[in-house]
MITI-122667 format. One record per residue (C-alpha): residue number from 1; x, y, z. Coordinates in Angstrom, 3 decimals, decimal comma, always signed. Layout:
BEGIN
[NUM; [X; Y; Z]]
...
This chain:
BEGIN
[1; [-7,968; -11,964; +6,861]]
[2; [-5,783; -11,141; +3,906]]
[3; [-3,943; -7,289; +3,370]]
[4; [-4,507; -5,905; -0,254]]
[5; [-1,489; -3,108; -0,485]]
[6; [-1,188; -0,717; -3,397]]
[7; [+1,112; +1,674; -4,458]]
[8; [+3,753; +2,589; -6,799]]
[9; [+6,585; +1,170; -4,764]]
[10; [+8,793; +3,347; -6,731]]
[11; [+11,080; +2,233; -4,715]]
[12; [+9,945; +0,509; -1,799]]
[13; [+11,194; +1,454; +1,703]]
[14; [+10,920; +0,681; +5,217]]
[15; [+7,743; +3,161; +5,481]]
[16; [+5,996; +0,389; +3,180]]
[17; [+7,376; -2,596; +4,905]]
[18; [+6,762; -1,003; +8,434]]
[19; [+3,192; -0,324; +7,326]]
[20; [+2,899; -3,776; +6,229]]
[21; [+4,317; -5,490; +9,358]]
[22; [+1,967; -3,250; +11,793]]
[23; [-1,073; -4,552; +9,696]]
[24; [+0,218; -8,052; +10,038]]
[25; [+1,313; -7,875; +13,793]]
[26; [-1,684; -6,117; +14,926]]
[27; [-4,272; -8,214; +12,962]]
[28; [-2,906; -11,210; +12,485]]
[29; [-3,397; -11,464; +8,548]]
[30; [-3,058; -14,608; +7,150]]
[31; [-1,284; -13,195; +3,852]]
[32; [-0,281; -9,540; +2,740]]
[33; [-0,386; -8,798; -1,175]]
[34; [+1,352; -6,202; -2,406]]
[35; [-0,178; -4,972; -5,416]]
[36; [+2,190; -2,862; -7,349]]
[37; [+0,742; +0,081; -9,705]]
[38; [+0,919; -0,270; -13,333]]
[39; [-0,444; +2,886; -15,240]]
[40; [-1,524; +5,105; -11,684]]
[41; [-4,218; +7,487; -13,295]]
[42; [-4,021; +10,105; -10,168]]
[43; [-0,658; +10,281; -10,420]]
[44; [+2,810; +10,911; -12,485]]
[45; [+4,217; +7,721; -14,137]]
[46; [+6,891; +5,781; -11,861]]
[47; [+10,289; +7,069; -12,536]]
[48; [+11,624; +3,192; -13,211]]
[49; [+9,665; +0,469; -15,048]]
[50; [+7,350; -2,008; -13,549]]
[51; [+9,749; -5,037; -13,708]]
[52; [+12,363; -2,874; -12,154]]
[53; [+9,790; -1,961; -9,502]]
[54; [+8,469; -5,822; -8,751]]
[55; [+12,049; -6,826; -8,808]]
[56; [+13,183; -4,353; -5,963]]
[57; [+9,428; -5,567; -4,578]]
[58; [+10,368; -8,998; -4,588]]
[59; [+13,910; -8,554; -3,205]]
[60; [+12,458; -6,188; +0,011]]
[61; [+9,206; -9,124; +0,965]]
[62; [+12,005; -12,584; +0,516]]
[63; [+12,713; -12,263; +4,375]]
[64; [+9,084; -12,487; +5,459]]
[65; [+6,654; -15,803; +4,751]]
[66; [+3,399; -14,429; +4,166]]
[67; [+3,827; -11,315; +1,882]]
[68; [+3,570; -11,857; -1,479]]
[69; [+3,118; -10,027; -4,933]]
[70; [+0,147; -9,883; -7,572]]
[71; [+1,235; -8,589; -11,080]]
[72; [-2,424; -7,772; -11,572]]
[73; [-2,007; -4,123; -12,263]]
[74; [+1,489; -4,326; -13,660]]
[75; [+0,377; -6,467; -16,554]]
[76; [-2,773; -4,135; -17,445]]
[77; [-2,266; -1,926; -20,240]]
[78; [-5,174; -0,128; -18,982]]
[79; [-4,769; +2,281; -16,150]]
[80; [-5,060; +0,749; -12,520]]
[81; [-7,987; +1,368; -10,727]]
[82; [-8,264; +0,286; -7,197]]
[83; [-12,013; -1,132; -7,111]]
[84; [-11,189; -3,201; -10,146]]
[85; [-8,191; -4,951; -8,126]]
[86; [-10,450; -5,555; -5,242]]
[87; [-13,263; -6,307; -7,004]]
[88; [-10,897; -9,043; -9,159]]
[89; [-9,895; -9,944; -5,161]]
[90; [-12,940; -11,026; -3,925]]
[91; [-14,112; -13,146; -6,947]]
[92; [-10,942; -14,985; -6,502]]
[93; [-10,894; -15,599; -2,888]]
[94; [-14,447; -15,442; -1,967]]
[95; [-14,072; -17,317; +1,087]]
[96; [-11,740; -14,859; +2,724]]
[97; [-11,524; -11,338; +4,938]]
[98; [-9,936; -8,590; +2,490]]
[99; [-8,336; -5,483; +3,934]]
[100; [-7,083; -2,746; +1,644]]
[101; [-4,405; -1,426; +3,271]]
[102; [-3,066; +1,995; +2,910]]
[103; [-1,130; +5,031; +5,139]]
[104; [-2,887; +8,417; +6,356]]
[105; [-1,735; +10,415; +3,473]]
[106; [-3,507; +7,927; +1,178]]
[107; [-6,403; +8,196; +3,017]]
[108; [-6,664; +11,606; +3,008]]
[109; [-7,437; +12,213; -0,930]]
[110; [-9,674; +9,003; -0,920]]
[111; [-12,082; +10,981; -2,498]]
[112; [-10,276; +11,605; -5,280]]
[113; [-10,349; +8,009; -6,433]]
[114; [-12,160; +6,221; -8,968]]
[115; [-15,828; +4,807; -7,534]]
[116; [-14,516; +5,641; -4,071]]
[117; [-17,431; +4,477; -2,568]]
[118; [-17,500; +1,278; -3,619]]
[119; [-14,609; +0,498; -2,404]]
[120; [-16,245; -0,935; +1,151]]
[121; [-18,460; -3,020; -1,123]]
[122; [-15,535; -5,435; -1,306]]
[123; [-13,251; -5,274; +1,236]]
[124; [-12,605; -3,465; +4,939]]
[125; [-10,114; -0,500; +4,887]]
[126; [-7,249; -0,240; +7,560]]
[127; [-5,595; +3,181; +7,550]]
[128; [-2,340; +3,490; +9,137]]
[129; [-1,531; +6,401; +11,266]]
[130; [+1,289; +7,736; +13,306]]
[131; [+0,721; +8,945; +17,033]]
[132; [+0,177; +12,806; +17,364]]
[133; [-0,178; +13,527; +13,700]]
[134; [-3,260; +14,923; +12,966]]
[135; [-5,419; +13,125; +9,398]]
[136; [-6,442; +17,066; +8,539]]
[137; [-8,917; +15,474; +6,516]]
[138; [-11,486; +17,158; +4,267]]
[139; [-15,408; +17,312; +5,411]]
[140; [-16,182; +14,624; +2,938]]
[141; [-13,583; +11,958; +3,890]]
[142; [-14,170; +12,505; +7,459]]
[143; [-18,013; +12,465; +7,064]]
[144; [-17,212; +8,715; +5,356]]
[145; [-14,494; +7,590; +8,227]]
[146; [-17,649; +8,726; +10,703]]
[147; [-20,104; +6,400; +8,749]]
[148; [-17,856; +3,127; +8,670]]
[149; [-15,202; +3,719; +11,537]]
[150; [-14,824; +0,522; +13,686]]
[151; [-12,684; -0,192; +16,918]]
[152; [-12,198; -3,736; +14,903]]
[153; [-12,627; -5,960; +12,254]]
[154; [-15,049; -8,971; +12,238]]
[155; [-14,161; -12,176; +10,950]]
[156; [-15,425; -12,933; +8,282]]
[157; [-17,310; -10,115; +6,722]]
[158; [-21,046; -10,188; +8,070]]
[159; [-22,161; -8,704; +4,754]]
[160; [-21,297; -6,412; +1,687]]
[161; [-20,703; -3,388; +3,495]]
[162; [-17,200; -2,979; +4,520]]
[163; [-15,626; -1,112; +7,325]]
[164; [-12,800; +1,091; +8,238]]
[165; [-10,199; +0,731; +11,232]]
[166; [-7,922; +3,071; +11,918]]
[167; [-4,731; +1,643; +13,274]]
[168; [-2,085; +3,537; +15,300]]
[169; [+1,393; +2,705; +15,086]]
[170; [+5,121; +3,731; +14,827]]
[171; [+5,788; +3,193; +11,086]]
[172; [+8,846; +4,757; +9,680]]
[173; [+8,269; +7,739; +8,410]]
[174; [+9,794; +7,323; +4,861]]
[175; [+8,467; +8,207; +1,267]]
[176; [+9,690; +7,333; -2,128]]
[177; [+10,296; +10,899; -3,112]]
[178; [+12,703; +11,207; +0,323]]
[179; [+14,280; +8,115; -1,233]]
[180; [+14,741; +9,524; -4,540]]
[181; [+16,177; +12,772; -3,577]]
[182; [+18,542; +11,018; -1,123]]
[183; [+19,582; +8,868; -4,560]]
[184; [+20,434; +12,182; -6,322]]
[185; [+22,205; +13,791; -3,398]]
[186; [+24,603; +10,920; -3,020]]
[187; [+23,105; +10,470; +0,695]]
[188; [+23,477; +6,789; +2,561]]
[189; [+20,029; +4,620; +2,001]]
[190; [+20,587; +2,023; +4,974]]
[191; [+18,055; +4,131; +7,259]]
[192; [+15,652; +4,450; +4,281]]
[193; [+15,115; +0,775; +2,421]]
[194; [+16,553; -2,786; +2,843]]
[195; [+19,846; -3,340; +1,342]]
[196; [+18,920; -6,001; -0,771]]
[197; [+16,987; -3,086; -2,555]]
[198; [+19,768; -0,507; -2,572]]
[199; [+22,108; -3,413; -3,586]]
[200; [+19,679; -3,305; -7,192]]
[201; [+19,257; +0,239; -7,197]]
[202; [+22,984; +0,587; -7,332]]
[203; [+23,650; -2,473; -9,839]]
[204; [+21,308; -1,236; -12,076]]
[205; [+21,498; +2,611; -11,699]]
[206; [+17,810; +2,854; -10,884]]
[207; [+16,775; +6,707; -10,436]]
[208; [+20,386; +7,874; -12,039]]
[209; [+22,483; +6,014; -9,256]]
[210; [+26,164; +6,597; -9,417]]
């Protein structure tokens, strides 16, 4: 089972790493591939370059043997569509079970993604949630979840139709926006992201670090 974890990672933080670790621990994934977005169509452009974000991500995942990075999306000049990324990995890894990883905040807006109904043609979804935190889904997204939710994921995928697994964990509540605000305010970052990432931010003055 291989996890595909996309995001701007602007910057990568303990919330991202905690999500990946939780999936790895609970589903015994063979690999988790982090896919930093290059030109995200549904959100503001990242505040630092793709090269900087990849550099920070590479430093953050260095301690984890089965975490790796794909620069597929940052290498593209065109917008990054998750469905195209999944199609690519499904073609490159035809014998593997793929899982698209995301937090509940991202899943809440899944109906705004390009060709979102076709995402499950290529992979399962693993949505990481926190105990006691309601998902507050729209009727459309709630119906999508109800139709495809399972209690465990099959190995391998039995057909082209994927499933959705809700994985409840204690992932740290950290956001990239919170990290950037902390940098702006001159606050300590040690509880938000790895020291190796902080070192890069400090050395290169990312996000206006002073």
